[in-house]
MDAnalysis code that builds the backbone (N, CA, C; Angstrom):
import MDAnalysis as mda
import numpy as np

u = mda.Universe.empty(300, n_residues=100, atom_resindex=np.repeat(np.arange(100), 3), trajectory=True)
u.add_TopologyAttr("name", ["N", "CA", "C"] * 100)
u.add_TopologyAttr("resid", np.arange(1, 101))
u.add_TopologyAttr("resname", ["UNK", "UNK", "UNK", "UNK", "UNK", "UNK", "UNK", "UNK", "UNK", "UNK", "UNK", "UNK", "UNK", "UNK", "UNK", "UNK", "UNK", "UNK", "UNK", "UNK", "UNK", "UNK", "UNK", "UNK", "UNK", "UNK", "UNK", "UNK", "UNK", "UNK", "UNK", "UNK", "UNK", "UNK", "UNK", "UNK", "UNK", "UNK", "UNK", "UNK", "UNK", "UNK", "UNK", "UNK", "UNK", "UNK", "UNK", "UNK", "UNK", "UNK", "UNK", "UNK", "UNK", "UNK", "UNK", "UNK", "UNK", "UNK", "UNK", "UNK", "UNK", "UNK", "UNK", "UNK", "UNK", "UNK", "UNK", "UNK", "UNK", "UNK", "UNK", "UNK", "UNK", "UNK", "UNK", "UNK", "UNK", "UNK", "UNK", "UNK", "UNK", "UNK", "UNK", "UNK", "UNK", "UNK", "UNK", "UNK", "UNK", "UNK", "UNK", "UNK", "UNK", "UNK", "UNK", "UNK", "UNK", "UNK", "UNK", "UNK"])
u.atoms.positions = np.array([
    [-20.506, 146.827, 7.254],
    [-19.901, 147.832, 8.090],
    [-18.416, 147.482, 8.242],
    [-17.605, 148.521, 8.239],
    [-16.161, 148.327, 8.433],
    [-15.712, 149.285, 9.566],
    [-14.594, 148.839, 10.173],
    [-13.998, 149.608, 11.257],
    [-13.174, 150.767, 10.650],
    [-13.128, 151.885, 11.410],
    [-12.339, 152.995, 10.929],
    [-10.837, 152.674, 10.923],
    [-10.403, 151.770, 11.696],
    [-8.973, 151.448, 11.896],
    [-8.877, 149.849, 11.949],
    [-7.728, 149.402, 11.609],
    [-7.485, 147.987, 11.855],
    [-7.151, 147.793, 13.250],
    [-7.782, 146.884, 13.931],
    [-7.658, 146.693, 15.399],
    [-7.342, 145.187, 15.693],
    [-6.830, 145.006, 16.809],
    [-6.661, 143.613, 17.288],
    [-8.036, 143.026, 17.485],
    [-8.150, 141.692, 17.323],
    [-9.396, 141.027, 17.578],
    [-9.488, 140.530, 18.955],
    [-10.702, 140.670, 19.502],
    [-11.012, 140.060, 20.795],
    [-10.979, 138.526, 20.706],
    [-10.736, 137.798, 21.780],
    [-10.767, 136.341, 21.754],
    [-12.079, 135.876, 22.309],
    [-12.761, 135.089, 21.514],
    [-14.085, 134.480, 22.013],
    [-13.791, 132.984, 22.272],
    [-14.094, 132.547, 23.424],
    [-13.918, 131.125, 23.806],
    [-15.292, 130.506, 24.130],
    [-15.611, 129.533, 23.419],
    [-16.914, 128.759, 23.700],
    [-16.708, 128.006, 24.999],
    [-17.577, 128.277, 25.990],
    [-17.435, 127.608, 27.242],
    [-18.415, 126.373, 27.323],
    [-19.574, 126.489, 26.754],
    [-20.538, 125.408, 26.709],
    [-21.686, 125.735, 25.798],
    [-22.356, 124.686, 25.363],
    [-23.598, 124.807, 24.570],
    [-24.444, 123.620, 24.820],
    [-25.783, 123.892, 25.013],
    [-26.753, 122.886, 25.119],
    [-27.997, 123.331, 24.304],
    [-29.120, 122.673, 24.494],
    [-30.265, 122.908, 23.655],
    [-30.939, 124.226, 24.065],
    [-30.540, 124.925, 25.098],
    [-31.187, 126.132, 25.547],
    [-30.252, 127.395, 25.550],
    [-28.941, 127.186, 25.619],
    [-28.022, 128.369, 25.676],
    [-26.651, 128.052, 25.120],
    [-25.964, 129.124, 24.745],
    [-24.592, 129.113, 24.311],
    [-23.855, 130.076, 25.178],
    [-22.741, 129.698, 25.834],
    [-21.964, 130.502, 26.742],
    [-20.628, 130.745, 26.220],
    [-20.278, 132.008, 26.085],
    [-18.913, 132.452, 25.464],
    [-18.213, 133.290, 26.606],
    [-16.927, 133.233, 26.591],
    [-16.156, 134.180, 27.265],
    [-15.437, 135.092, 26.239],
    [-15.422, 136.393, 26.427],
    [-14.698, 137.289, 25.548],
    [-13.688, 138.016, 26.324],
    [-12.420, 138.081, 25.759],
    [-11.295, 138.743, 26.392],
    [-10.758, 139.697, 25.300],
    [-10.531, 140.906, 25.728],
    [-10.099, 142.033, 24.921],
    [-8.840, 142.626, 25.491],
    [-7.817, 142.671, 24.631],
    [-6.651, 143.560, 24.980],
    [-7.112, 145.024, 24.747],
    [-6.375, 145.958, 25.318],
    [-6.754, 147.334, 25.011],
    [-6.889, 147.628, 23.517],
    [-7.966, 148.250, 23.166],
    [-8.129, 148.615, 21.747],
    [-8.683, 147.478, 20.824],
    [-8.826, 146.258, 21.360],
    [-9.304, 145.144, 20.568],
    [-10.807, 145.211, 20.308],
    [-11.241, 144.609, 19.249],
    [-12.664, 144.674, 18.864],
    [-13.202, 143.236, 18.607],
    [-14.522, 143.133, 18.570],
    [-15.200, 141.847, 18.212],
    [-15.230, 141.752, 16.611],
    [-15.325, 142.881, 15.949],
    [-15.607, 142.904, 14.564],
    [-17.137, 143.010, 14.457],
    [-17.599, 143.482, 13.264],
    [-19.075, 143.649, 13.072],
    [-19.782, 142.292, 13.132],
    [-20.901, 142.231, 13.858],
    [-21.611, 140.983, 13.880],
    [-23.132, 141.289, 14.249],
    [-24.003, 140.363, 13.964],
    [-25.468, 140.445, 14.295],
    [-25.713, 139.267, 15.226],
    [-26.376, 139.598, 16.303],
    [-26.700, 138.469, 17.308],
    [-27.930, 137.717, 16.819],
    [-27.761, 136.411, 16.673],
    [-28.832, 135.548, 16.291],
    [-29.785, 135.075, 17.392],
    [-29.428, 135.551, 18.620],
    [-30.220, 135.188, 19.806],
    [-30.284, 136.394, 20.748],
    [-31.280, 136.478, 21.593],
    [-31.247, 137.362, 22.716],
    [-30.063, 136.888, 23.553],
    [-29.386, 137.918, 24.217],
    [-28.234, 137.498, 24.971],
    [-28.069, 138.311, 26.270],
    [-27.294, 137.770, 27.208],
    [-27.008, 138.429, 28.464],
    [-25.477, 138.471, 28.637],
    [-25.073, 139.652, 29.011],
    [-23.595, 139.906, 29.282],
    [-23.420, 140.076, 30.794],
    [-22.403, 139.415, 31.356],
    [-22.001, 139.616, 32.699],
    [-20.471, 140.026, 32.717],
    [-20.152, 141.174, 33.155],
    [-18.841, 141.690, 33.060],
    [-17.914, 141.038, 34.131],
    [-16.709, 140.502, 33.790],
    [-15.819, 139.939, 34.758],
    [-14.847, 140.993, 35.211],
    [-14.628, 142.035, 34.424],
    [-13.735, 143.134, 34.748],
    [-14.515, 144.372, 34.468],
    [-14.013, 145.560, 34.895],
    [-14.530, 146.816, 34.448],
    [-14.439, 146.846, 33.006],
    [-15.505, 147.285, 32.314],
    [-15.529, 147.320, 30.819],
    [-15.856, 148.738, 30.311],
    [-14.875, 149.279, 29.596],
    [-15.146, 150.560, 28.907],
    [-15.386, 150.203, 27.436],
    [-16.621, 150.234, 27.054],
    [-17.031, 149.837, 25.721],
    [-17.095, 150.995, 24.842],
    [-16.665, 150.838, 23.575],
    [-16.981, 151.709, 22.471],
    [-17.855, 150.829, 21.613],
    [-19.098, 151.224, 21.407],
    [-19.984, 150.497, 20.525],
    [-20.267, 151.202, 19.230],
    [-19.842, 150.591, 18.160],
    [-20.139, 151.115, 16.808],
    [-21.463, 150.424, 16.348],
    [-22.532, 151.231, 16.084],
    [-23.814, 150.745, 15.759],
    [-24.094, 150.742, 14.281],
    [-24.986, 149.966, 13.817],
    [-25.367, 149.816, 12.381],
    [-25.776, 151.129, 11.734],
    [-26.401, 152.003, 12.492],
    [-26.818, 153.296, 11.920],
    [-25.718, 154.376, 11.860],
    [-24.492, 153.985, 12.202],
    [-23.293, 154.888, 12.182],
    [-23.066, 155.543, 13.524],
    [-23.945, 155.392, 14.510],
    [-23.784, 156.001, 15.796],
    [-22.611, 155.265, 16.508],
    [-21.825, 156.011, 17.325],
    [-20.832, 155.424, 18.183],
    [-21.186, 155.851, 19.580],
    [-21.252, 154.820, 20.463],
    [-21.631, 155.066, 21.880],
    [-20.425, 154.603, 22.794],
    [-20.261, 155.300, 23.859],
    [-19.288, 154.917, 24.929],
    [-20.082, 154.529, 26.122],
    [-19.733, 153.419, 26.757],
    [-20.364, 152.962, 28.007],
    [-19.332, 152.393, 28.909],
    [-19.471, 152.706, 30.183],
    [-18.673, 152.036, 31.270],
    [-19.564, 151.103, 32.039],
    [-19.169, 149.799, 32.120],
    [-19.956, 148.834, 32.866],
    [-19.020, 148.206, 33.942],
    [-19.285, 148.413, 35.183],
    [-18.440, 147.919, 36.237],
    [-18.407, 146.388, 36.288],
    [-17.278, 145.867, 36.774],
    [-17.161, 144.395, 37.010],
    [-18.316, 143.855, 37.787],
    [-18.824, 142.697, 37.414],
    [-19.912, 142.086, 38.163],
    [-21.311, 142.529, 37.773],
    [-21.429, 143.364, 36.721],
    [-22.712, 143.860, 36.237],
    [-23.216, 142.918, 35.185],
    [-24.547, 143.017, 34.973],
    [-25.179, 142.279, 33.918],
    [-26.231, 143.103, 33.191],
    [-26.355, 142.800, 31.888],
    [-27.401, 143.494, 31.051],
    [-27.773, 142.536, 29.924],
    [-28.903, 142.801, 29.249],
    [-29.278, 141.991, 28.077],
    [-29.577, 142.887, 26.928],
    [-29.548, 142.208, 25.775],
    [-29.886, 142.869, 24.444],
    [-30.668, 141.905, 23.636],
    [-31.507, 142.453, 22.713],
    [-32.338, 141.556, 21.943],
    [-31.697, 140.856, 20.752],
    [-32.304, 139.875, 20.322],
    [-31.940, 139.192, 19.056],
    [-31.899, 140.224, 17.961],
    [-30.901, 140.172, 17.072],
    [-30.874, 141.127, 15.975],
    [-29.968, 142.287, 16.202],
    [-29.453, 142.446, 17.420],
    [-28.553, 143.510, 17.700],
    [-27.326, 143.378, 16.816],
    [-26.969, 144.554, 16.174],
    [-25.827, 144.560, 15.240],
    [-24.845, 145.623, 15.722],
    [-23.614, 145.232, 15.828],
    [-22.639, 146.180, 16.282],
    [-21.179, 145.645, 16.212],
    [-20.272, 146.536, 16.488],
    [-18.874, 146.169, 16.727],
    [-18.578, 146.656, 18.177],
    [-18.017, 145.784, 19.031],
    [-17.679, 146.169, 20.393],
    [-16.159, 146.322, 20.514],
    [-15.705, 147.449, 21.065],
    [-14.277, 147.766, 21.127],
    [-13.971, 148.088, 22.560],
    [-12.824, 147.603, 23.010],
    [-12.274, 147.986, 24.403],
    [-11.710, 149.312, 24.274],
    [-12.363, 150.333, 24.866],
    [-11.945, 151.715, 24.741],
    [-10.991, 152.128, 25.902],
    [-10.478, 151.197, 26.684],
    [-9.615, 151.525, 27.771],
    [-8.191, 151.070, 27.516],
    [-7.302, 151.402, 28.422],
    [-5.904, 150.957, 28.314],
    [-5.634, 149.690, 29.158],
    [-6.729, 149.066, 29.615],
    [-6.655, 147.813, 30.406],
    [-7.361, 146.723, 29.738],
    [-6.965, 145.459, 29.917],
    [-7.698, 144.359, 29.326],
    [-9.128, 144.298, 29.950],
    [-10.042, 143.702, 29.210],
    [-11.377, 143.596, 29.727],
    [-11.955, 142.270, 29.286],
    [-12.882, 141.721, 30.106],
    [-13.476, 140.386, 29.899],
    [-14.922, 140.371, 30.340],
    [-15.741, 139.574, 29.571],
    [-17.083, 139.358, 29.948],
    [-17.565, 138.010, 29.481],
    [-18.604, 137.547, 30.078],
    [-19.317, 136.307, 29.742],
    [-20.578, 136.705, 28.950],
    [-20.825, 135.984, 27.895],
    [-22.062, 136.210, 27.111],
    [-22.804, 134.913, 27.026],
    [-24.056, 135.046, 27.411],
    [-25.003, 133.862, 27.404],
    [-26.032, 134.154, 26.329],
    [-26.033, 133.306, 25.248],
    [-27.050, 133.446, 24.198],
    [-28.196, 132.514, 24.528],
    [-29.438, 133.037, 24.508],
    [-30.534, 132.260, 24.827],
    [-31.246, 131.753, 23.508],
    [-31.202, 130.508, 23.355],
    [-31.773, 129.909, 22.140],
    [-33.289, 130.000, 22.181],
    [-33.889, 130.161, 21.018],
    [-35.324, 130.294, 20.858],
    [-36.056, 128.986, 21.277],
])
């Protein structure tokens, strides 16, 4: 999968890892993206800021989602997508990957 435009890259910072979980912080400038990736673990997102997501999915679908600061959701292992900050404000979230 490729992005329709060249975008800034989000910054992923590894916060910790042990035998049960991997914890990342992701920070996005306006318009920044993660790049295409497949999640190797089930994961939980907790938003630190309001997040206006544009999600490019493997089947070609593009979804827009607004997730308020302090919210949490999970997705299954194998999720494939590119996550883009669709707002004009920076956004940040914590991702906890649950090891099998």
